[in-house]
C-alpha beads as a LAMMPS data file, in Angstrom:
LAMMPS data file: protein, C-alpha beads

410 atoms
409 bonds

1 atom types
1 bond types

-500.0 500.0 xlo xhi
-500.0 500.0 ylo yhi
-500.0 500.0 zlo zhi

Masses

1 110.0

Atoms # bond

1 1 1 -229.887 -397.604 126.305
2 1 1 -231.685 -394.585 127.838
3 1 1 -233.812 -392.349 126.379
4 1 1 -231.753 -389.635 125.319
5 1 1 -229.363 -391.980 123.538
6 1 1 -232.504 -393.984 121.790
7 1 1 -233.686 -390.731 120.272
8 1 1 -230.573 -389.207 119.756
9 1 1 -230.093 -391.928 117.211
10 1 1 -233.420 -391.578 115.870
11 1 1 -232.348 -387.752 114.946
12 1 1 -229.014 -389.289 113.019
13 1 1 -229.773 -392.192 111.355
14 1 1 -228.923 -392.112 107.458
15 1 1 -232.579 -392.394 105.938
16 1 1 -234.250 -390.713 103.751
17 1 1 -236.323 -387.523 105.028
18 1 1 -239.775 -388.096 105.083
19 1 1 -239.049 -391.446 107.126
20 1 1 -237.200 -389.613 109.409
21 1 1 -239.461 -386.536 109.674
22 1 1 -242.405 -389.104 110.492
23 1 1 -240.462 -390.602 113.228
24 1 1 -239.277 -387.099 115.233
25 1 1 -242.589 -384.943 114.387
26 1 1 -244.356 -386.391 117.788
27 1 1 -241.223 -385.991 120.008
28 1 1 -242.018 -383.670 123.343
29 1 1 -240.057 -380.709 124.416
30 1 1 -238.482 -383.068 127.509
31 1 1 -237.754 -385.617 124.275
32 1 1 -235.854 -382.678 122.789
33 1 1 -234.028 -381.858 126.013
34 1 1 -233.043 -385.514 126.512
35 1 1 -231.739 -385.677 122.873
36 1 1 -229.704 -382.282 123.579
37 1 1 -228.033 -383.520 126.770
38 1 1 -226.982 -386.735 124.997
39 1 1 -225.635 -384.963 122.262
40 1 1 -223.495 -382.369 124.204
41 1 1 -222.517 -385.310 126.223
42 1 1 -221.133 -387.888 123.826
43 1 1 -219.629 -384.252 122.150
44 1 1 -221.892 -384.712 118.518
45 1 1 -223.823 -381.670 118.917
46 1 1 -222.662 -380.295 116.005
47 1 1 -223.358 -383.011 113.691
48 1 1 -226.849 -383.335 115.353
49 1 1 -227.000 -379.854 114.169
50 1 1 -226.320 -380.357 110.654
51 1 1 -228.536 -383.555 110.559
52 1 1 -231.523 -381.308 111.516
53 1 1 -231.115 -378.211 110.295
54 1 1 -232.528 -379.353 107.000
55 1 1 -235.366 -380.753 108.447
56 1 1 -236.392 -378.100 111.100
57 1 1 -239.306 -376.467 109.300
58 1 1 -240.931 -379.720 109.275
59 1 1 -239.803 -380.542 113.017
60 1 1 -241.483 -379.445 116.375
61 1 1 -237.773 -378.754 117.810
62 1 1 -238.057 -375.792 120.582
63 1 1 -236.311 -372.765 119.622
64 1 1 -234.058 -372.652 122.651
65 1 1 -232.570 -376.192 121.611
66 1 1 -231.894 -375.073 117.766
67 1 1 -230.133 -371.832 119.598
68 1 1 -227.823 -374.085 121.370
69 1 1 -227.331 -376.683 118.953
70 1 1 -226.580 -373.784 116.652
71 1 1 -223.827 -372.301 119.011
72 1 1 -222.242 -375.694 119.484
73 1 1 -221.814 -375.679 115.913
74 1 1 -220.537 -372.433 115.410
75 1 1 -218.191 -372.822 118.293
76 1 1 -216.629 -376.268 116.869
77 1 1 -216.197 -374.358 113.613
78 1 1 -214.097 -371.335 115.214
79 1 1 -212.154 -373.904 117.417
80 1 1 -211.341 -376.175 114.737
81 1 1 -210.007 -373.540 112.333
82 1 1 -207.744 -372.167 115.272
83 1 1 -206.707 -375.673 115.608
84 1 1 -205.946 -375.992 112.470
85 1 1 -203.585 -372.523 112.053
86 1 1 -201.673 -374.240 114.966
87 1 1 -201.415 -377.654 113.331
88 1 1 -200.031 -375.894 109.958
89 1 1 -197.697 -373.806 112.534
90 1 1 -196.198 -377.229 113.978
91 1 1 -196.432 -378.774 110.224
92 1 1 -194.213 -376.015 108.620
93 1 1 -191.546 -376.783 111.741
94 1 1 -191.493 -380.711 110.863
95 1 1 -191.588 -379.850 107.293
96 1 1 -188.474 -377.121 107.725
97 1 1 -186.247 -380.209 109.202
98 1 1 -187.499 -382.778 106.646
99 1 1 -189.140 -384.853 109.692
100 1 1 -192.396 -386.804 108.284
101 1 1 -195.092 -387.077 110.038
102 1 1 -198.909 -388.521 109.376
103 1 1 -202.173 -386.955 110.684
104 1 1 -204.164 -389.066 112.568
105 1 1 -207.650 -389.697 113.697
106 1 1 -209.368 -385.973 114.439
107 1 1 -207.060 -383.652 112.518
108 1 1 -207.373 -386.211 109.534
109 1 1 -211.093 -386.664 109.630
110 1 1 -211.936 -382.846 110.599
111 1 1 -209.793 -381.393 107.703
112 1 1 -210.131 -384.161 104.884
113 1 1 -212.803 -386.193 105.395
114 1 1 -215.842 -384.604 106.647
115 1 1 -217.532 -382.166 104.824
116 1 1 -217.297 -379.246 107.448
117 1 1 -214.508 -379.034 110.014
118 1 1 -217.161 -378.013 112.452
119 1 1 -218.464 -381.635 112.526
120 1 1 -215.095 -383.399 114.040
121 1 1 -214.717 -381.501 117.469
122 1 1 -211.213 -381.555 118.272
123 1 1 -209.197 -381.492 121.850
124 1 1 -205.840 -382.360 120.612
125 1 1 -203.774 -383.136 117.914
126 1 1 -202.238 -386.983 117.264
127 1 1 -199.578 -387.413 114.660
128 1 1 -197.611 -390.415 113.879
129 1 1 -193.743 -390.585 113.596
130 1 1 -190.983 -392.980 112.836
131 1 1 -189.258 -394.120 115.589
132 1 1 -185.796 -393.037 114.876
133 1 1 -187.150 -389.357 114.869
134 1 1 -188.716 -388.986 117.926
135 1 1 -185.531 -387.611 119.620
136 1 1 -185.382 -385.187 117.189
137 1 1 -188.851 -384.157 117.335
138 1 1 -188.623 -383.900 121.159
139 1 1 -185.935 -381.451 120.847
140 1 1 -187.393 -379.627 117.985
141 1 1 -190.566 -378.884 120.516
142 1 1 -188.659 -377.905 123.538
143 1 1 -187.081 -375.863 121.208
144 1 1 -190.055 -373.930 119.926
145 1 1 -191.327 -373.808 123.564
146 1 1 -193.379 -377.004 123.982
147 1 1 -192.898 -378.750 127.389
148 1 1 -193.609 -382.119 128.348
149 1 1 -194.023 -384.322 131.762
150 1 1 -191.761 -386.907 132.437
151 1 1 -193.940 -388.659 134.799
152 1 1 -196.113 -389.722 131.868
153 1 1 -193.164 -391.008 129.995
154 1 1 -193.870 -394.945 129.351
155 1 1 -197.603 -394.779 130.410
156 1 1 -198.879 -395.340 127.072
157 1 1 -196.901 -397.889 124.871
158 1 1 -198.703 -396.359 121.986
159 1 1 -197.357 -392.655 122.349
160 1 1 -194.727 -390.059 124.156
161 1 1 -196.097 -387.988 126.779
162 1 1 -198.384 -385.189 125.560
163 1 1 -196.400 -381.904 124.539
164 1 1 -198.066 -378.820 125.962
165 1 1 -197.617 -374.733 125.108
166 1 1 -199.394 -371.896 126.347
167 1 1 -202.287 -371.271 123.391
168 1 1 -201.648 -374.514 121.908
169 1 1 -203.583 -377.625 121.683
170 1 1 -202.100 -380.910 123.538
171 1 1 -199.925 -382.723 120.801
172 1 1 -199.478 -386.166 121.122
173 1 1 -196.772 -388.081 119.206
174 1 1 -197.310 -391.698 118.156
175 1 1 -194.819 -394.196 117.138
176 1 1 -197.371 -396.972 116.838
177 1 1 -201.249 -397.265 115.690
178 1 1 -202.315 -399.955 117.822
179 1 1 -201.566 -401.790 121.452
180 1 1 -200.596 -405.082 122.013
181 1 1 -201.352 -407.471 120.962
182 1 1 -201.668 -406.129 117.422
183 1 1 -198.767 -403.708 117.390
184 1 1 -196.719 -406.733 117.246
185 1 1 -198.806 -407.849 113.634
186 1 1 -198.135 -404.260 111.957
187 1 1 -195.258 -403.170 110.050
188 1 1 -194.639 -399.381 110.460
189 1 1 -192.676 -398.977 107.467
190 1 1 -195.470 -400.864 105.067
191 1 1 -197.669 -397.932 106.780
192 1 1 -195.733 -395.280 105.736
193 1 1 -194.786 -396.812 102.145
194 1 1 -198.918 -396.862 101.380
195 1 1 -199.465 -392.965 103.452
196 1 1 -201.238 -390.320 101.319
197 1 1 -199.045 -386.918 100.652
198 1 1 -200.881 -383.910 100.159
199 1 1 -199.941 -380.232 100.534
200 1 1 -202.870 -377.898 101.665
201 1 1 -201.946 -374.466 101.902
202 1 1 -198.290 -375.531 101.023
203 1 1 -197.719 -377.307 103.574
204 1 1 -196.587 -381.187 103.106
205 1 1 -198.951 -383.414 105.145
206 1 1 -199.459 -387.016 104.882
207 1 1 -202.236 -389.288 105.826
208 1 1 -202.791 -393.300 106.362
209 1 1 -204.232 -395.057 103.373
210 1 1 -208.096 -394.955 103.412
211 1 1 -207.830 -398.723 104.071
212 1 1 -205.310 -398.345 106.891
213 1 1 -207.480 -395.571 108.307
214 1 1 -210.576 -397.935 108.477
215 1 1 -208.121 -400.397 110.630
216 1 1 -207.008 -397.698 112.599
217 1 1 -210.496 -396.080 113.538
218 1 1 -212.219 -399.907 114.290
219 1 1 -209.120 -400.590 116.330
220 1 1 -208.833 -397.556 118.407
221 1 1 -212.188 -397.800 119.524
222 1 1 -213.002 -401.537 119.735
223 1 1 -209.384 -402.446 120.851
224 1 1 -208.106 -399.422 122.726
225 1 1 -210.691 -397.865 124.043
226 1 1 -212.901 -400.845 124.912
227 1 1 -216.045 -398.742 123.647
228 1 1 -215.443 -396.191 126.131
229 1 1 -215.199 -393.329 123.765
230 1 1 -219.283 -392.322 122.483
231 1 1 -221.133 -392.190 119.214
232 1 1 -217.839 -390.187 117.520
233 1 1 -216.240 -392.988 116.391
234 1 1 -219.261 -394.586 114.262
235 1 1 -219.571 -391.474 112.523
236 1 1 -215.770 -391.183 111.666
237 1 1 -216.359 -394.688 110.471
238 1 1 -219.399 -393.868 107.965
239 1 1 -217.924 -390.396 106.978
240 1 1 -214.246 -392.314 105.718
241 1 1 -216.775 -394.734 103.826
242 1 1 -218.846 -392.226 102.140
243 1 1 -215.740 -390.237 101.484
244 1 1 -213.308 -392.922 100.018
245 1 1 -216.110 -394.997 98.583
246 1 1 -214.651 -395.296 94.789
247 1 1 -211.621 -395.776 96.010
248 1 1 -211.861 -398.305 98.956
249 1 1 -210.622 -401.582 98.161
250 1 1 -212.709 -404.109 100.358
251 1 1 -210.291 -407.352 99.266
252 1 1 -207.095 -405.301 100.908
253 1 1 -209.338 -404.427 103.983
254 1 1 -210.645 -407.515 104.847
255 1 1 -206.905 -409.242 104.224
256 1 1 -205.263 -406.582 106.249
257 1 1 -207.936 -406.896 109.276
258 1 1 -206.735 -410.545 108.945
259 1 1 -203.211 -410.130 109.163
260 1 1 -203.611 -407.326 112.189
261 1 1 -205.665 -409.717 113.896
262 1 1 -208.565 -407.207 113.779
263 1 1 -211.475 -409.020 112.015
264 1 1 -213.334 -409.502 115.227
265 1 1 -212.989 -405.797 115.628
266 1 1 -213.993 -404.394 112.138
267 1 1 -216.469 -406.521 111.896
268 1 1 -217.975 -405.022 115.314
269 1 1 -217.298 -401.596 114.224
270 1 1 -218.823 -401.923 111.301
271 1 1 -222.147 -403.777 112.420
272 1 1 -222.574 -401.362 114.741
273 1 1 -221.857 -398.446 112.884
274 1 1 -224.668 -399.539 110.351
275 1 1 -227.149 -400.501 113.419
276 1 1 -227.065 -396.821 114.775
277 1 1 -226.734 -394.450 111.901
278 1 1 -226.645 -396.661 108.471
279 1 1 -223.440 -397.894 106.775
280 1 1 -223.182 -397.720 102.808
281 1 1 -221.765 -401.154 102.847
282 1 1 -221.343 -403.280 99.973
283 1 1 -223.818 -406.466 99.863
284 1 1 -221.430 -409.158 99.990
285 1 1 -219.576 -407.748 103.118
286 1 1 -223.053 -407.035 104.911
287 1 1 -224.196 -410.459 104.190
288 1 1 -221.278 -411.790 105.386
289 1 1 -221.009 -409.529 108.842
290 1 1 -224.933 -410.081 109.339
291 1 1 -224.425 -414.095 108.863
292 1 1 -221.417 -414.279 111.955
293 1 1 -223.766 -415.546 114.808
294 1 1 -220.814 -415.148 116.766
295 1 1 -219.732 -411.917 116.474
296 1 1 -223.931 -410.919 116.338
297 1 1 -224.392 -412.258 119.680
298 1 1 -221.191 -410.095 121.249
299 1 1 -222.724 -407.062 119.277
300 1 1 -225.543 -406.453 122.542
301 1 1 -222.743 -406.538 125.005
302 1 1 -220.594 -403.412 123.285
303 1 1 -224.031 -401.717 122.635
304 1 1 -224.615 -401.625 126.576
305 1 1 -220.776 -400.491 127.284
306 1 1 -221.192 -397.704 124.644
307 1 1 -223.505 -395.880 126.502
308 1 1 -222.491 -396.352 129.854
309 1 1 -221.518 -393.656 132.603
310 1 1 -219.687 -393.756 135.288
311 1 1 -216.114 -393.166 136.975
312 1 1 -213.339 -394.063 134.432
313 1 1 -211.016 -397.194 135.213
314 1 1 -208.075 -398.666 133.195
315 1 1 -208.029 -402.019 131.820
316 1 1 -205.201 -402.629 134.033
317 1 1 -206.523 -401.526 137.689
318 1 1 -210.077 -403.514 136.754
319 1 1 -207.563 -406.752 136.409
320 1 1 -205.915 -405.933 139.235
321 1 1 -208.651 -406.435 141.131
322 1 1 -209.830 -409.639 139.447
323 1 1 -206.825 -411.391 140.207
324 1 1 -206.599 -413.734 143.039
325 1 1 -204.000 -413.651 145.981
326 1 1 -202.092 -411.024 147.089
327 1 1 -199.276 -412.401 146.011
328 1 1 -200.802 -412.773 142.328
329 1 1 -201.785 -408.937 142.614
330 1 1 -198.548 -407.646 143.270
331 1 1 -196.821 -409.317 140.991
332 1 1 -199.549 -408.020 138.539
333 1 1 -199.318 -404.720 139.897
334 1 1 -195.226 -404.778 139.481
335 1 1 -195.159 -406.145 136.011
336 1 1 -197.028 -402.740 135.019
337 1 1 -195.930 -400.396 137.508
338 1 1 -192.219 -400.749 136.269
339 1 1 -192.140 -400.991 132.248
340 1 1 -189.325 -401.687 130.437
341 1 1 -186.025 -399.359 130.495
342 1 1 -186.224 -399.174 126.817
343 1 1 -190.032 -398.254 126.966
344 1 1 -189.405 -396.060 130.133
345 1 1 -186.501 -394.109 127.708
346 1 1 -188.056 -393.977 124.661
347 1 1 -187.673 -390.038 122.481
348 1 1 -184.516 -389.674 124.862
349 1 1 -180.974 -389.830 124.074
350 1 1 -180.223 -393.354 125.759
351 1 1 -176.230 -392.048 126.545
352 1 1 -177.797 -388.998 128.480
353 1 1 -179.785 -391.462 130.757
354 1 1 -177.733 -391.973 133.759
355 1 1 -178.766 -394.464 136.568
356 1 1 -179.772 -391.550 139.003
357 1 1 -181.722 -389.957 135.958
358 1 1 -183.620 -393.256 135.011
359 1 1 -184.644 -393.808 138.791
360 1 1 -185.789 -390.129 138.610
361 1 1 -188.146 -390.882 135.571
362 1 1 -189.280 -394.370 137.173
363 1 1 -190.247 -391.858 140.521
364 1 1 -192.108 -389.608 138.521
365 1 1 -193.866 -392.113 136.727
366 1 1 -194.896 -393.597 140.014
367 1 1 -196.253 -390.630 141.465
368 1 1 -198.101 -389.925 138.590
369 1 1 -199.805 -393.163 138.424
370 1 1 -200.347 -392.854 142.549
371 1 1 -202.036 -389.479 141.559
372 1 1 -204.207 -390.634 138.702
373 1 1 -205.528 -393.684 140.413
374 1 1 -205.137 -394.100 144.245
375 1 1 -208.582 -392.910 144.936
376 1 1 -210.210 -396.072 142.480
377 1 1 -208.081 -398.170 144.164
378 1 1 -208.697 -397.330 147.661
379 1 1 -212.299 -396.770 146.945
380 1 1 -212.328 -400.424 145.410
381 1 1 -210.908 -402.115 148.151
382 1 1 -213.309 -400.345 150.714
383 1 1 -216.105 -401.936 148.353
384 1 1 -217.810 -398.701 147.848
385 1 1 -221.019 -399.322 145.352
386 1 1 -219.902 -396.882 142.481
387 1 1 -216.158 -398.083 142.718
388 1 1 -217.474 -401.371 142.393
389 1 1 -219.857 -400.898 139.544
390 1 1 -217.000 -398.850 137.494
391 1 1 -214.868 -402.018 138.069
392 1 1 -217.500 -404.334 136.805
393 1 1 -217.949 -402.003 133.684
394 1 1 -214.173 -402.301 132.838
395 1 1 -214.220 -405.809 133.563
396 1 1 -217.011 -406.619 130.804
397 1 1 -214.638 -404.331 128.341
398 1 1 -211.917 -406.419 129.366
399 1 1 -213.407 -409.435 128.585
400 1 1 -214.816 -408.279 125.015
401 1 1 -211.371 -406.809 123.886
402 1 1 -209.760 -410.105 125.395
403 1 1 -212.700 -411.895 122.854
404 1 1 -211.398 -409.447 120.043
405 1 1 -208.121 -410.071 120.360
406 1 1 -208.053 -413.645 121.036
407 1 1 -207.023 -415.243 117.782
408 1 1 -203.484 -412.691 118.471
409 1 1 -203.126 -414.157 121.866
410 1 1 -203.383 -417.960 121.111

Bonds

1 1 1 2
2 1 2 3
3 1 3 4
4 1 4 5
5 1 5 6
6 1 6 7
7 1 7 8
8 1 8 9
9 1 9 10
10 1 10 11
11 1 11 12
12 1 12 13
13 1 13 14
14 1 14 15
15 1 15 16
16 1 16 17
17 1 17 18
18 1 18 19
19 1 19 20
20 1 20 21
21 1 21 22
22 1 22 23
23 1 23 24
24 1 24 25
25 1 25 26
26 1 26 27
27 1 27 28
28 1 28 29
29 1 29 30
30 1 30 31
31 1 31 32
32 1 32 33
33 1 33 34
34 1 34 35
35 1 35 36
36 1 36 37
37 1 37 38
38 1 38 39
39 1 39 40
40 1 40 41
41 1 41 42
42 1 42 43
43 1 43 44
44 1 44 45
45 1 45 46
46 1 46 47
47 1 47 48
48 1 48 49
49 1 49 50
50 1 50 51
51 1 51 52
52 1 52 53
53 1 53 54
54 1 54 55
55 1 55 56
56 1 56 57
57 1 57 58
58 1 58 59
59 1 59 60
60 1 60 61
61 1 61 62
62 1 62 63
63 1 63 64
64 1 64 65
65 1 65 66
66 1 66 67
67 1 67 68
68 1 68 69
69 1 69 70
70 1 70 71
71 1 71 72
72 1 72 73
73 1 73 74
74 1 74 75
75 1 75 76
76 1 76 77
77 1 77 78
78 1 78 79
79 1 79 80
80 1 80 81
81 1 81 82
82 1 82 83
83 1 83 84
84 1 84 85
85 1 85 86
86 1 86 87
87 1 87 88
88 1 88 89
89 1 89 90
90 1 90 91
91 1 91 92
92 1 92 93
93 1 93 94
94 1 94 95
95 1 95 96
96 1 96 97
97 1 97 98
98 1 98 99
99 1 99 100
100 1 100 101
101 1 101 102
102 1 102 103
103 1 103 104
104 1 104 105
105 1 105 106
106 1 106 107
107 1 107 108
108 1 108 109
109 1 109 110
110 1 110 111
111 1 111 112
112 1 112 113
113 1 113 114
114 1 114 115
115 1 115 116
116 1 116 117
117 1 117 118
118 1 118 119
119 1 119 120
120 1 120 121
121 1 121 122
122 1 122 123
123 1 123 124
124 1 124 125
125 1 125 126
126 1 126 127
127 1 127 128
128 1 128 129
129 1 129 130
130 1 130 131
131 1 131 132
132 1 132 133
133 1 133 134
134 1 134 135
135 1 135 136
136 1 136 137
137 1 137 138
138 1 138 139
139 1 139 140
140 1 140 141
141 1 141 142
142 1 142 143
143 1 143 144
144 1 144 145
145 1 145 146
146 1 146 147
147 1 147 148
148 1 148 149
149 1 149 150
150 1 150 151
151 1 151 152
152 1 152 153
153 1 153 154
154 1 154 155
155 1 155 156
156 1 156 157
157 1 157 158
158 1 158 159
159 1 159 160
160 1 160 161
161 1 161 162
162 1 162 163
163 1 163 164
164 1 164 165
165 1 165 166
166 1 166 167
167 1 167 168
168 1 168 169
169 1 169 170
170 1 170 171
171 1 171 172
172 1 172 173
173 1 173 174
174 1 174 175
175 1 175 176
176 1 176 177
177 1 177 178
178 1 178 179
179 1 179 180
180 1 180 181
181 1 181 182
182 1 182 183
183 1 183 184
184 1 184 185
185 1 185 186
186 1 186 187
187 1 187 188
188 1 188 189
189 1 189 190
190 1 190 191
191 1 191 192
192 1 192 193
193 1 193 194
194 1 194 195
195 1 195 196
196 1 196 197
197 1 197 198
198 1 198 199
199 1 199 200
200 1 200 201
201 1 201 202
202 1 202 203
203 1 203 204
204 1 204 205
205 1 205 206
206 1 206 207
207 1 207 208
208 1 208 209
209 1 209 210
210 1 210 211
211 1 211 212
212 1 212 213
213 1 213 214
214 1 214 215
215 1 215 216
216 1 216 217
217 1 217 218
218 1 218 219
219 1 219 220
220 1 220 221
221 1 221 222
222 1 222 223
223 1 223 224
224 1 224 225
225 1 225 226
226 1 226 227
227 1 227 228
228 1 228 229
229 1 229 230
230 1 230 231
231 1 231 232
232 1 232 233
233 1 233 234
234 1 234 235
235 1 235 236
236 1 236 237
237 1 237 238
238 1 238 239
239 1 239 240
240 1 240 241
241 1 241 242
242 1 242 243
243 1 243 244
244 1 244 245
245 1 245 246
246 1 246 247
247 1 247 248
248 1 248 249
249 1 249 250
250 1 250 251
251 1 251 252
252 1 252 253
253 1 253 254
254 1 254 255
255 1 255 256
256 1 256 257
257 1 257 258
258 1 258 259
259 1 259 260
260 1 260 261
261 1 261 262
262 1 262 263
263 1 263 264
264 1 264 265
265 1 265 266
266 1 266 267
267 1 267 268
268 1 268 269
269 1 269 270
270 1 270 271
271 1 271 272
272 1 272 273
273 1 273 274
274 1 274 275
275 1 275 276
276 1 276 277
277 1 277 278
278 1 278 279
279 1 279 280
280 1 280 281
281 1 281 282
282 1 282 283
283 1 283 284
284 1 284 285
285 1 285 286
286 1 286 287
287 1 287 288
288 1 288 289
289 1 289 290
290 1 290 291
291 1 291 292
292 1 292 293
293 1 293 294
294 1 294 295
295 1 295 296
296 1 296 297
297 1 297 298
298 1 298 299
299 1 299 300
300 1 300 301
301 1 301 302
302 1 302 303
303 1 303 304
304 1 304 305
305 1 305 306
306 1 306 307
307 1 307 308
308 1 308 309
309 1 309 310
310 1 310 311
311 1 311 312
312 1 312 313
313 1 313 314
314 1 314 315
315 1 315 316
316 1 316 317
317 1 317 318
318 1 318 319
319 1 319 320
320 1 320 321
321 1 321 322
322 1 322 323
323 1 323 324
324 1 324 325
325 1 325 326
326 1 326 327
327 1 327 328
328 1 328 329
329 1 329 330
330 1 330 331
331 1 331 332
332 1 332 333
333 1 333 334
334 1 334 335
335 1 335 336
336 1 336 337
337 1 337 338
338 1 338 339
339 1 339 340
340 1 340 341
341 1 341 342
342 1 342 343
343 1 343 344
344 1 344 345
345 1 345 346
346 1 346 347
347 1 347 348
348 1 348 349
349 1 349 350
350 1 350 351
351 1 351 352
352 1 352 353
353 1 353 354
354 1 354 355
355 1 355 356
356 1 356 357
357 1 357 358
358 1 358 359
359 1 359 360
360 1 360 361
361 1 361 362
362 1 362 363
363 1 363 364
364 1 364 365
365 1 365 366
366 1 366 367
367 1 367 368
368 1 368 369
369 1 369 370
370 1 370 371
371 1 371 372
372 1 372 373
373 1 373 374
374 1 374 375
375 1 375 376
376 1 376 377
377 1 377 378
378 1 378 379
379 1 379 380
380 1 380 381
381 1 381 382
382 1 382 383
383 1 383 384
384 1 384 385
385 1 385 386
386 1 386 387
387 1 387 388
388 1 388 389
389 1 389 390
390 1 390 391
391 1 391 392
392 1 392 393
393 1 393 394
394 1 394 395
395 1 395 396
396 1 396 397
397 1 397 398
398 1 398 399
399 1 399 400
400 1 400 401
401 1 401 402
402 1 402 403
403 1 403 404
404 1 404 405
405 1 405 406
406 1 406 407
407 1 407 408
408 1 408 409
409 1 409 410
């Protein structure tokens, strides 16, 4: 880890105040500059400010550093308050039409799990809907001034293309909470049956059950993102465990993790969270995880990938470069570039999709792929050092993802 990464974890670890003060008292102004840079890069400046505020009188934190952190905290609070108002407007529309949705990730955590909304910055709103309601939701959002880009349709097998509207955050409507191969093991009907029903500010909302929330957070970071989404997920996990500590059922978590093929993902995320910031795990769970030598051997690779910087490369692009022979590469590219007609028309009225319109959907989809990925593919083919380093990092993420899902694949 780089210096800023190491230092920021010293600031954020959950430990007695006197121990933390003793660790941080000798930091220099340059150290604090590195910490601030890392906090802003990781998107956790509000959490850092919240963590340091009770200790600031005992530490030698430069005033300008505190001012920047304080402003980040206030900006996050104001931004999330505006976002929650927009969220309530959207939920009110869905309530009126009797369309159930489940809050996912940031919207759930910032509103109901973190002690202050400012501590969980958000950039968009993620909602889980029933697949049978997708077409109705699409028309409802279009009627209310949202728009979407058809060429994004089918690019991700988890959610529809983002919906956008002036002065609104991007809205993503999910119909799965996991990607292949794990999504085949998750029964959507069971998620809805277990979902919690709440009515804050008179609006009906639903959230995943605490156990499903924890499993989703672990899978989202380890398998979907390949540990490329920074430190925020580890605070999400710690906050979830602290908030739901009295009602979390660890037997259910263990059984469902096995059922969904997430045993390794959950184990790795819990170990990383405990190492980075400390975690209130039951002793039996902690001892079981720490005795898993295979899990601990892979942990170092995941830790290194969390702090990797550089241009983003998708898993598919990295796998394309790993394939041997042009025929194999072409076959793999074709499989990824041309999703099934069923996938490409999710959220659309199948009877309205003519062959000509379907051709246009595929054409726009390919156009979108070209815009997003032509540069990294071209640079990779030209053996550009930065592109090759990014491809190598993604290759490691793919290998780790394959290991995490190996039992599911077998």
